[in-house]
MDTraj code that builds the backbone (N, CA, C; nanometers):
import mdtraj as md
import numpy as np

residues = "MET LEU LEU GLU LEU PHE LYS LEU LEU LEU PHE GLN ILE LEU PHE LEU PHE ILE PHE SER VAL ILE PHE ASN LEU ILE LYS LYS ILE LEU LYS PHE ASN TRP ILE GLY ASN VAL LYS VAL ASN GLN PHE PHE MET PRO ILE MET PHE ILE TYR ILE ARG GLN ILE SER LEU ASN LYS HIS GLY TYR SER LEU LEU PRO TYR MET ILE MET ILE TRP THR ILE CYS LEU ILE PHE ILE THR SER LEU LEU LEU ILE LYS LYS GLY ASN ILE GLY TYR GLY LYS LEU CYS PHE LEU LEU LEU LYS PHE SER SER LEU TYR SER PHE VAL ALA TRP ILE LEU ILE VAL LEU PHE SER VAL VAL LYS TRP ILE".split()
xyz = np.array([
    [5.4062, 15.7555, 18.1966],
    [5.4965, 15.8821, 18.0887],
    [5.5365, 15.9757, 18.1139],
    [5.5441, 15.9973, 18.2886],
    [5.6847, 16.0578, 18.2682],
    [5.8246, 15.9791, 18.2658],
    [5.7798, 15.8986, 18.3032],
    [5.9202, 15.7938, 18.3008],
    [5.9851, 15.7717, 18.1433],
    [5.8894, 15.7305, 18.0556],
    [5.9292, 15.8135, 17.8814],
    [6.0240, 15.9591, 17.8739],
    [5.9426, 16.0525, 17.9463],
    [6.0150, 16.1596, 17.9178],
    [6.1617, 16.1972, 17.9787],
    [6.1744, 16.1079, 18.0895],
    [6.3411, 16.0901, 18.1818],
    [6.4266, 16.0578, 18.0411],
    [6.3690, 15.9028, 18.0136],
    [6.4518, 15.8566, 17.8956],
    [6.4773, 15.9075, 17.7730],
    [6.3719, 15.9962, 17.6902],
    [6.3854, 16.0692, 17.6051],
    [6.5330, 16.2134, 17.6965],
    [6.5023, 16.2840, 17.8029],
    [6.6061, 16.3733, 17.8411],
    [6.7387, 16.3139, 17.8613],
    [6.7023, 16.1709, 17.8989],
    [6.8749, 16.0871, 17.9196],
    [6.9491, 16.0954, 17.8212],
    [6.8553, 16.0464, 17.6927],
    [6.8847, 16.0178, 17.5398],
    [6.9491, 16.1272, 17.5275],
    [6.8502, 16.2354, 17.5073],
    [6.9186, 16.3597, 17.4356],
    [7.0457, 16.4236, 17.4915],
    [7.0934, 16.3876, 17.6511],
    [7.1714, 16.4763, 17.7043],
    [7.3007, 16.4502, 17.6706],
    [7.2924, 16.2734, 17.6432],
    [7.4057, 16.1866, 17.6231],
    [7.4227, 16.2010, 17.4832],
    [7.3167, 16.2511, 17.3775],
    [7.3537, 16.2528, 17.2292],
    [7.4530, 16.3834, 17.2324],
    [7.4216, 16.4610, 17.3499],
    [7.4965, 16.6024, 17.3209],
    [7.5949, 16.5901, 17.4036],
    [7.6290, 16.5659, 17.4849],
    [7.7831, 16.4687, 17.5160],
    [7.8793, 16.4096, 17.4377],
    [7.8358, 16.2873, 17.3645],
    [7.9081, 16.1936, 17.2824],
    [7.9217, 16.3326, 17.1961],
    [7.8448, 16.3621, 17.0773],
    [7.8551, 16.4661, 17.0271],
    [8.0006, 16.5814, 17.0610],
    [7.9621, 16.6550, 17.1673],
    [8.0398, 16.7395, 17.2225],
    [8.2307, 16.7137, 17.2598],
    [8.2016, 16.5234, 17.2681],
    [8.3424, 16.4953, 17.2608],
    [8.3782, 16.4546, 17.1661],
    [8.3004, 16.4128, 17.0369],
    [8.4053, 16.3652, 16.9225],
    [8.4266, 16.5203, 16.8421],
    [8.3387, 16.6444, 16.8514],
    [8.3996, 16.7362, 16.7439],
    [8.5178, 16.7885, 16.8435],
    [8.5756, 16.7618, 16.9610],
    [8.6373, 16.8345, 17.0580],
    [8.7605, 16.7439, 17.0280],
    [8.7629, 16.5918, 16.9284],
    [8.8630, 16.4642, 16.9229],
    [8.8562, 16.5748, 16.8184],
    [8.7941, 16.5679, 16.6916],
    [8.8102, 16.5964, 16.6049],
    [8.8914, 16.7721, 16.5426],
    [8.8350, 16.8445, 16.6211],
    [8.9190, 16.9162, 16.6757],
    [9.0371, 16.9389, 16.6595],
    [9.0794, 16.8777, 16.7963],
    [9.2369, 16.8457, 16.8386],
    [9.3160, 16.7681, 16.6908],
    [9.2138, 16.6852, 16.6822],
    [9.3297, 16.5744, 16.6310],
    [9.3299, 16.6370, 16.4567],
    [9.3033, 16.7431, 16.3718],
    [9.2601, 16.7609, 16.2780],
    [9.3554, 16.8906, 16.3045],
    [9.3326, 16.9723, 16.3544],
    [9.3933, 17.1271, 16.3898],
    [9.3885, 17.1798, 16.2499],
    [9.2294, 17.2402, 16.2233],
    [9.2284, 17.3411, 16.1033],
    [9.2162, 17.4595, 16.1469],
    [9.2887, 17.5307, 16.1046],
    [9.2730, 17.6529, 16.1548],
    [9.1154, 17.7305, 16.1218],
    [9.0486, 17.7013, 16.0239],
    [8.9219, 17.7529, 16.0408],
    [8.8033, 17.6890, 16.1062],
    [8.8665, 17.5996, 16.1758],
    [8.7302, 17.5606, 16.2758],
    [8.8277, 17.5442, 16.4242],
    [8.9142, 17.6309, 16.4320],
    [8.9551, 17.6928, 16.5751],
    [8.8842, 17.8009, 16.6313],
    [8.8060, 17.8585, 16.5354],
    [8.7421, 17.9746, 16.6091],
    [8.5389, 17.8766, 16.6594],
    [8.5848, 17.8020, 16.5768],
    [8.4075, 17.7379, 16.5782],
    [8.4009, 17.6776, 16.6516],
    [8.3103, 17.6454, 16.7895],
    [8.3039, 17.6338, 16.9653],
    [8.1594, 17.5113, 16.9235],
    [8.1815, 17.4065, 16.9663],
    [8.0800, 17.2968, 17.0208],
    [7.9384, 17.3636, 17.0695],
    [7.9563, 17.4530, 17.0690],
    [7.8300, 17.4820, 17.1408],
    [7.7372, 17.6259, 17.0415],
    [7.7784, 17.6321, 16.9356],
    [7.7242, 17.6832, 16.8162],
    [7.6657, 17.5707, 16.7212],
    [7.6763, 17.4733, 16.7925],
    [7.6029, 17.3624, 16.7066],
    [7.4952, 17.2957, 16.7634],
    [7.4301, 17.3557, 16.8862],
    [7.3589, 17.3155, 16.9444],
    [7.2075, 17.3980, 16.9773],
    [7.2185, 17.5117, 16.9114],
    [7.0519, 17.5729, 16.8427],
    [6.9616, 17.4557, 16.7298],
    [7.0540, 17.3996, 16.6626],
    [6.9743, 17.3636, 16.5633],
    [6.9259, 17.2010, 16.6138],
    [7.0396, 17.1459, 16.7206],
    [7.0453, 17.0480, 16.8083],
    [6.8320, 17.0678, 16.9440],
    [6.9244, 17.1803, 16.9993],
    [6.8442, 17.2284, 17.1019],
    [6.7077, 17.1968, 16.9950],
    [6.6797, 17.2260, 16.8766],
    [6.5606, 17.2980, 16.8564],
    [6.4376, 17.1843, 16.8104],
    [6.5583, 17.0672, 16.7870],
    [6.4905, 16.9824, 16.7740],
    [6.4614, 16.8578, 16.8530],
    [6.4967, 16.8950, 16.9827],
    [6.4250, 16.8343, 17.0535],
    [6.3850, 16.9119, 17.1669],
    [6.3550, 17.0371, 17.1304],
    [6.2482, 17.1031, 17.1773],
    [6.1383, 17.0420, 17.1181],
    [6.1031, 17.0352, 16.9769],
    [5.9992, 16.9731, 16.9051],
    [6.0172, 16.8252, 16.9967],
    [6.0685, 16.7306, 16.9918],
    [6.0606, 16.5750, 17.0815],
    [6.0130, 16.6122, 17.2285],
    [6.0170, 16.6736, 17.2619],
    [5.9673, 16.6976, 17.4266],
    [5.8124, 16.7895, 17.4164],
    [5.7969, 16.8283, 17.3416],
    [5.6621, 16.9105, 17.2930],
    [5.6014, 16.8413, 17.1974],
    [5.6613, 16.7699, 17.2005],
    [5.5031, 16.6970, 17.1020],
    [5.3876, 16.6329, 17.1637],
    [5.3088, 16.6602, 17.1919],
    [5.1458, 16.5808, 17.1888],
    [5.1113, 16.4628, 17.1337],
    [5.0541, 16.4603, 17.1123],
    [4.9343, 16.3269, 17.0919],
    [4.8827, 16.3852, 16.9849],
    [4.8222, 16.4985, 16.9520],
    [4.7288, 16.5554, 16.8252],
    [4.8571, 16.6457, 16.7153],
    [4.9728, 16.5953, 16.7726],
    [5.0580, 16.6822, 16.6503],
    [5.1371, 16.7421, 16.6688],
    [5.0780, 16.8405, 16.7687],
    [5.1354, 16.9537, 16.7697],
    [5.2275, 17.0151, 16.8658],
    [5.3073, 17.0840, 16.8653],
    [5.4264, 17.1435, 16.9274],
    [5.4509, 17.2764, 16.9521],
    [5.5125, 17.3294, 17.0667],
    [5.5750, 17.4278, 17.1184],
    [5.6844, 17.5346, 17.0225],
    [5.7253, 17.4255, 16.9353],
    [5.8671, 17.4795, 16.8795],
    [5.7967, 17.5739, 16.7646],
    [5.6953, 17.5954, 16.7328],
    [5.6837, 17.7225, 16.6391],
    [5.6569, 17.8426, 16.7682],
    [5.5898, 17.8618, 16.8018],
    [5.5573, 17.9639, 16.9149],
    [5.7374, 17.9962, 16.9631],
    [5.8385, 17.8919, 17.0390],
    [5.9986, 17.9160, 17.0513],
    [6.0568, 17.9952, 16.9377],
    [6.0004, 17.9290, 16.8599],
    [6.1191, 18.0078, 16.6823],
    [6.0136, 18.1283, 16.6539],
    [5.9148, 18.1709, 16.7091],
    [5.8449, 18.2740, 16.6774],
    [5.8840, 18.4185, 16.7423],
    [5.9172, 18.3443, 16.9131],
    [6.0155, 18.4540, 17.0136],
    [6.1492, 18.4711, 16.9629],
    [6.1739, 18.3922, 16.9400],
    [6.3165, 18.3780, 16.8997],
    [6.3484, 18.4819, 16.7976],
    [6.2916, 18.4697, 16.6766],
    [6.2998, 18.5396, 16.5604],
    [6.2523, 18.7023, 16.6181],
    [6.1590, 18.7181, 16.6978],
    [6.1277, 18.8376, 16.7372],
    [6.2458, 18.9074, 16.8625],
    [6.3280, 18.8707, 16.9147],
    [6.3932, 18.9052, 16.9535],
    [6.5800, 18.9136, 16.9284],
    [6.5383, 18.8574, 16.7955],
    [6.6805, 18.8995, 16.6987],
    [6.6407, 19.0180, 16.6129],
    [6.5310, 19.0568, 16.6268],
    [6.4499, 19.1656, 16.5483],
    [6.5544, 19.2670, 16.6116],
    [6.4493, 19.2631, 16.7707],
    [6.4957, 19.3369, 16.8436],
    [6.6010, 19.3740, 16.8816],
    [6.7141, 19.2883, 16.8890],
    [6.8621, 19.2966, 16.9383],
    [6.9476, 19.4064, 16.8319],
    [6.8631, 19.3433, 16.6959],
    [6.9374, 19.3902, 16.6074],
    [6.9039, 19.5442, 16.5548],
    [6.7480, 19.5464, 16.6294],
    [6.7129, 19.7169, 16.5940],
    [6.8060, 19.7826, 16.7230],
    [6.8150, 19.7418, 16.8024],
    [6.8409, 19.8041, 16.9366],
    [7.0271, 19.8359, 16.8876],
    [7.0949, 19.7557, 16.8367],
    [7.2206, 19.7805, 16.8094],
    [7.2772, 19.8278, 16.6372],
    [7.1940, 19.8637, 16.6164],
    [7.1511, 19.9744, 16.4830],
    [7.1588, 20.0848, 16.5580],
    [7.0554, 20.1291, 16.6273],
    [7.0036, 20.2800, 16.7061],
    [7.0970, 20.3180, 16.7312],
    [7.1885, 20.1543, 16.8457],
    [7.3237, 20.2338, 16.9663],
    [7.4447, 20.2705, 16.8779],
    [7.4877, 20.1465, 16.7936],
    [7.5959, 20.1867, 16.7298],
    [7.5711, 20.2917, 16.5722],
    [7.4743, 20.2815, 16.5424],
    [7.4607, 20.3340, 16.3575],
    [7.5185, 20.2572, 16.2934],
    [7.6101, 20.1930, 16.2863],
    [7.6641, 20.0653, 16.1615],
    [7.7216, 19.9353, 16.2448],
    [7.7183, 19.8722, 16.2099],
    [7.7882, 19.6969, 16.2697],
    [7.8039, 19.6439, 16.1440],
    [7.9684, 19.5891, 16.1951],
    [7.9920, 19.4952, 16.0583],
    [7.8616, 19.3553, 16.0743],
    [7.8624, 19.3222, 15.9049],
    [7.8478, 19.1885, 15.9447],
    [7.8341, 19.0768, 16.0179],
    [7.9957, 19.0586, 15.9718],
    [8.0830, 18.9210, 16.1323],
    [8.0008, 18.9701, 16.2292],
    [8.0527, 19.1079, 16.2761],
    [7.9808, 19.0649, 16.4458],
    [7.8827, 19.0595, 16.4796],
    [7.7741, 19.0942, 16.3968],
    [7.6337, 19.0910, 16.3756],
    [7.6460, 18.9166, 16.3904],
    [7.6350, 18.8792, 16.2891],
    [7.6079, 18.7178, 16.2650],
    [7.7020, 18.6421, 16.3917],
    [7.8030, 18.6678, 16.4252],
    [7.8419, 18.6157, 16.5323],
    [7.7881, 18.6347, 16.6495],
    [7.6942, 18.7350, 16.6759],
    [7.6611, 18.8223, 16.8217],
    [7.5406, 18.7353, 16.7810],
    [7.4172, 18.7363, 16.7178],
    [7.3321, 18.6415, 16.7132],
    [7.3329, 18.5408, 16.7287],
    [7.4701, 18.4121, 16.6437],
    [7.5041, 18.3218, 16.6615],
    [7.4912, 18.2685, 16.7896],
    [7.5775, 18.3619, 16.8970],
    [7.5667, 18.3309, 17.0626],
    [7.4860, 18.3932, 17.0824],
    [7.3786, 18.4614, 17.1169],
    [7.2307, 18.5028, 17.1502],
    [7.1355, 18.3462, 17.1057],
    [7.1299, 18.3248, 17.0339],
    [7.0875, 18.1965, 16.9226],
    [7.0419, 18.0622, 17.0159],
    [7.2345, 18.0018, 17.0767],
    [7.2642, 17.9037, 17.0967],
    [7.2201, 17.9695, 17.2363],
    [7.2491, 18.0339, 17.2950],
    [7.1974, 18.0566, 17.4597],
    [7.0723, 18.0389, 17.4330],
    [6.9640, 18.1234, 17.3829],
    [6.8308, 18.0908, 17.3974],
    [6.7527, 17.9645, 17.3772],
    [6.8142, 17.9041, 17.2990],
    [6.7606, 17.7800, 17.2228],
    [6.8433, 17.7052, 17.3453],
    [6.8836, 17.6783, 17.4393],
    [6.9291, 17.6243, 17.5483],
    [6.8063, 17.6353, 17.6830],
    [6.8473, 17.7400, 17.7242],
    [6.6908, 17.8380, 17.7783],
    [6.5595, 17.7764, 17.7568],
    [6.5481, 17.8173, 17.6217],
    [6.3869, 17.7499, 17.6088],
    [6.4088, 17.6170, 17.6098],
    [6.5129, 17.5256, 17.5830],
    [6.4972, 17.3564, 17.6085],
    [6.4769, 17.3530, 17.7590],
    [6.5197, 17.4212, 17.8404],
    [6.5200, 17.4104, 17.9976],
    [6.3725, 17.4426, 18.0388],
    [6.3145, 17.5580, 17.9695],
    [6.1887, 17.5907, 18.0110],
    [6.0982, 17.4726, 17.9398],
    [6.1293, 17.4331, 17.8370],
    [6.0301, 17.3593, 17.8272],
    [6.0189, 17.1697, 17.8604],
    [6.1216, 17.1619, 17.9139],
    [6.1272, 17.0613, 18.0008],
    [6.0783, 17.0538, 18.0895],
    [6.0951, 17.1971, 18.1525],
    [6.0401, 17.2190, 18.3251],
    [5.8700, 17.1506, 18.2375],
    [5.8393, 17.2367, 18.2269],
    [5.6683, 17.2460, 18.1161],
    [5.6515, 17.1336, 18.1068],
    [5.7157, 17.0318, 18.0161],
    [5.6991, 16.9231, 18.0476],
    [5.6387, 16.8459, 18.1671],
    [5.8137, 16.8225, 18.2639],
    [5.7567, 16.7947, 18.3466],
    [5.6292, 16.7838, 18.4761],
    [5.6419, 16.9362, 18.4833],
    [5.5290, 16.9768, 18.5449],
    [5.3837, 16.9526, 18.4545],
    [5.3380, 16.9494, 18.3615],
    [5.2031, 16.8969, 18.2978],
    [5.1942, 16.7306, 18.3253],
    [5.3330, 16.6333, 18.3567],
    [5.2870, 16.5151, 18.4123],
    [5.2658, 16.4902, 18.5348],
    [5.3017, 16.6024, 18.6125],
    [5.2726, 16.5505, 18.7552],
    [5.2013, 16.5786, 18.8404],
])
top = md.Topology()
chain = top.add_chain()
for i, resn in enumerate(residues, 1):
    res = top.add_residue(resn, chain, resSeq=i)
    for name in ("N", "CA", "C"):
        top.add_atom(name, md.element.get_by_symbol(name[0]), res)
traj = md.Trajectory(xyz[None], top)
């Protein structure tokens, strides 16, 4: 079972690498202005959430993904409230960009924690 987990992890990492290479090649070849500010890691959040579901899915069909999304939502509400208290007013674009960056970081850290949890569970 641990070997299957490592195969899944290898496939996930390989897919992210291939996705990153293809995205950067398309970005360099087409040179769109609107795509210039978009970075490949901003697409990792939905991919990582799919990966979390794949890794944490047990034989009964339950996953840790709903709990991770609940914690993510609470963190987003807390960050937004903190910014509104600190600055009083924040632009919609800046807020969305900040929450997108936080979401990318959170999904990557959550994926690592789920991988560690799964490896420890099988050992």
